[in-house]
Backbone bond lengths (Angstrom), bond angles and torsions (degrees), N, CA, C in turn:
res aa  C-N    CA-C-N  psi(-1)  N-CA   C-N-CA  omega(-1)  CA-C   N-CA-C  phi
1 X - - - 1.462 - - 1.529 108.48 -
2 X 1.310 116.04 131.42 1.454 121.99 179.12 1.525 108.79 -89.74
3 X 1.312 117.70 135.97 1.473 121.27 -179.59 1.519 109.26 -135.82
4 X 1.316 114.35 148.69 1.462 120.61 175.84 1.519 110.31 -83.93
5 X 1.313 114.70 156.66 1.468 120.45 170.83 1.526 106.34 -78.42
6 X 1.325 116.76 140.85 1.462 121.39 178.71 1.527 108.56 -120.42
7 X 1.316 115.53 120.31 1.460 122.60 177.76 1.531 108.69 -100.52
8 X 1.323 116.44 165.27 1.471 122.41 175.77 1.522 107.77 -125.21
9 X 1.327 116.29 122.73 1.468 121.11 -176.74 1.533 111.54 -75.08
10 X 1.323 115.27 167.05 1.472 120.29 176.31 1.524 110.24 -59.97
11 X 1.330 117.53 -39.18 1.471 120.71 178.51 1.527 110.42 -63.60
12 X 1.317 117.67 -39.96 1.458 121.13 176.76 1.529 109.82 -58.20
13 X 1.341 116.69 -46.78 1.466 120.04 -178.29 1.523 112.07 -64.39
14 X 1.338 118.02 -31.90 1.475 120.22 175.34 1.525 110.39 -66.04
15 X 1.321 116.73 -45.50 1.471 120.72 177.24 1.526 110.75 -61.95
16 X 1.316 115.84 -43.73 1.466 121.70 179.18 1.523 110.88 -57.41
17 X 1.314 116.17 -48.72 1.474 120.29 -178.30 1.527 111.66 -62.09
18 X 1.320 116.80 -35.46 1.464 120.93 179.12 1.528 111.72 -70.20
19 X 1.316 117.27 -40.13 1.467 121.41 -176.73 1.529 114.28 -82.52
20 X 1.305 117.14 -33.57 1.465 122.52 -170.37 1.533 114.44 -47.91
21 X 1.343 119.97 -45.19 1.475 118.77 -177.94 1.533 114.36 -62.97
22 X 1.333 117.33 -24.45 1.464 119.26 -174.97 1.526 114.20 -109.57
23 X 1.323 118.06 2.49 1.466 120.69 -177.36 1.528 109.84 -116.68
24 X 1.340 116.22 103.73 1.462 118.62 177.80 1.528 111.00 -64.35
25 X 1.315 115.85 141.99 1.469 122.95 174.94 1.534 112.78 62.94
26 X 1.318 116.18 26.32 1.468 120.10 -176.04 1.527 112.54 -57.91
27 X 1.309 117.24 -44.52 1.467 119.43 -177.74 1.525 111.55 -63.55
28 X 1.326 117.61 -39.39 1.461 121.02 177.52 1.527 111.27 -63.37
29 X 1.314 116.14 -43.01 1.467 120.77 179.54 1.527 109.85 -62.88
30 X 1.324 116.52 -45.72 1.465 120.22 -178.63 1.528 111.71 -65.40
31 X 1.322 118.17 -33.08 1.461 120.04 176.66 1.529 110.77 -59.40
32 X 1.321 116.49 -41.82 1.464 120.18 178.78 1.512 112.52 -66.16
33 X 1.322 116.80 -43.38 1.471 120.21 178.33 1.532 109.77 -64.39
34 X 1.320 116.55 -45.12 1.464 119.98 -179.09 1.530 110.99 -60.24
35 X 1.327 117.17 -42.14 1.462 120.48 178.27 1.527 109.97 -59.09
36 X 1.338 117.10 -45.17 1.469 119.63 -178.15 1.530 111.47 -65.46
37 X 1.322 117.20 -33.84 1.465 120.39 176.23 1.528 109.64 -68.77
38 X 1.321 117.34 -39.73 1.466 121.26 179.73 1.523 112.00 -59.61
39 X 1.324 117.18 -42.56 1.463 119.92 -171.97 1.526 114.73 -94.61
40 X 1.337 118.39 -24.12 1.473 119.27 -178.15 1.526 111.67 -156.88
41 X 1.319 118.35 65.94 1.465 118.98 -177.49 1.526 113.04 -63.33
42 X 1.324 117.31 -33.11 1.468 119.88 179.74 1.526 112.38 -70.95
43 X 1.325 117.09 -9.11 1.460 120.92 176.83 1.525 112.88 -76.16
44 X 1.319 116.73 -10.27 1.463 121.90 178.59 1.522 110.32 -93.69
45 X 1.320 115.63 174.64 1.473 120.87 -177.29 1.520 111.81 -84.62
46 X 1.315 115.16 133.50 1.468 121.59 174.29 1.523 107.38 -81.53
47 X 1.327 117.12 135.50 1.458 122.10 176.41 1.530 106.63 -81.11
48 X 1.325 117.79 119.78 1.464 120.56 -175.95 1.538 112.80 -54.67
49 X 1.316 114.91 141.78 1.469 123.30 174.83 1.523 113.55 62.38
50 X 1.340 118.13 24.04 1.467 122.29 177.34 1.529 108.29 -139.20
51 X 1.307 115.98 176.52 1.462 121.77 172.48 1.532 110.53 -97.05
52 X 1.337 117.04 8.86 1.468 121.70 -175.83 1.519 112.47 -92.38
53 X 1.314 113.60 150.01 1.454 123.63 170.26 1.521 106.62 -120.89
54 X 1.337 118.00 152.10 1.460 121.56 179.78 1.516 111.63 -118.66
55 X 1.333 116.22 134.41 1.468 122.87 177.37 1.529 108.14 -125.56
56 X 1.334 116.49 137.43 1.463 121.39 -177.74 1.515 109.99 -120.58
57 X 1.323 115.53 144.41 1.465 119.57 178.07 1.518 110.02 -74.30
58 X 1.327 114.08 152.00 1.454 120.90 172.31 1.526 107.44 -73.81
59 X 1.333 117.70 159.85 1.464 119.19 174.75 1.527 109.77 -53.68
60 X 1.312 115.40 136.43 1.459 122.10 -174.96 1.520 106.89 -134.18
61 X 1.323 119.25 131.34 1.469 120.16 -178.12 1.533 112.57 -54.95
62 X 1.311 115.57 131.76 1.467 122.86 175.42 1.528 114.00 59.38
63 X 1.330 117.21 33.33 1.461 119.88 179.45 1.530 109.68 -150.52
64 X 1.320 116.97 150.35 1.460 119.96 178.73 1.530 111.41 -78.02
65 X 1.319 115.67 165.71 1.460 120.89 171.54 1.524 107.97 -74.99
66 X 1.313 116.51 135.62 1.463 121.44 175.94 1.517 109.70 -111.92
67 X 1.320 115.88 144.40 1.459 122.91 172.46 1.516 107.50 -112.35
68 X 1.321 115.65 133.87 1.465 121.99 175.32 1.521 107.23 -120.50
69 X 1.312 116.09 128.27 1.456 121.65 175.50 1.515 107.55 -103.06
70 X 1.325 116.03 136.38 1.456 120.84 -174.13 1.521 110.68 -144.60
71 X 1.327 114.74 163.35 1.461 121.59 174.88 1.526 108.39 -113.55
72 X 1.319 114.89 152.49 1.457 121.31 170.37 1.525 104.90 -101.76
73 X 1.322 115.71 103.11 1.460 121.46 -171.26 1.522 113.17 -78.39
74 X 1.306 116.67 -39.83 1.454 123.20 177.30 1.520 106.71 -164.18
75 X 1.336 118.50 178.75 1.469 118.76 -175.90 1.530 114.92 -59.23
76 X 1.328 117.92 -18.39 1.456 119.63 -177.32 1.507 115.49 -112.28
77 X 1.334 118.55 2.82 1.476 118.84 -175.21 1.520 112.43 -149.41
78 X 1.340 114.15 142.09 1.465 123.81 170.39 1.526 107.27 -125.50
79 X 1.336 116.15 157.10 1.459 120.77 176.83 1.521 109.05 -129.63
80 X 1.330 115.70 123.56 1.459 120.73 173.62 1.527 106.92 -79.41
81 X 1.352 116.86 123.53 1.464 120.25 -173.54 1.526 114.25 -112.68
82 X 1.336 117.90 -14.72 1.463 119.99 -175.70 1.511 108.74 -157.79
83 X 1.337 117.69 143.38 1.458 122.69 172.92 1.520 107.93 -136.90
84 X 1.365 115.66 139.34 1.457 120.42 179.43 1.520 109.04 -154.04
85 X 1.335 115.24 161.36 1.465 120.08 170.76 1.506 107.20 -72.77
86 X 1.345 115.94 143.55 1.451 119.45 -175.44 1.518 111.05 -151.79
87 X 1.309 115.10 164.31 1.454 120.87 171.84 1.519 108.27 -71.41
88 X 1.322 117.25 148.38 1.461 120.62 177.82 1.523 109.70 -61.44
89 X 1.313 116.38 144.16 1.459 122.64 -179.54 1.523 109.72 -112.37
90 X 1.313 115.92 147.81 1.454 119.62 173.16 1.513 108.27 -87.75
91 X 1.314 116.67 142.58 1.469 120.99 -179.23 1.500 111.69 -69.88
């Protein structure tokens, strides 16, 4: 299976640091989102009129839904640029 490299921007890390104290199991949730971005970033929703795509976590016991916004930089790399708590999204 071919996968892209996924980077995390400075803005992503600022959002992460702000959310981390109040989001149980945040790292586990982000691992799942990151994996899905690595293997099929185009499978997520493109944010209209931007270069951003949005990925949402699946329901996770005792944790909120997270949204990660990312860019597809080139055929081999994506960058996660923002993370926030969000309402669950339908695929």
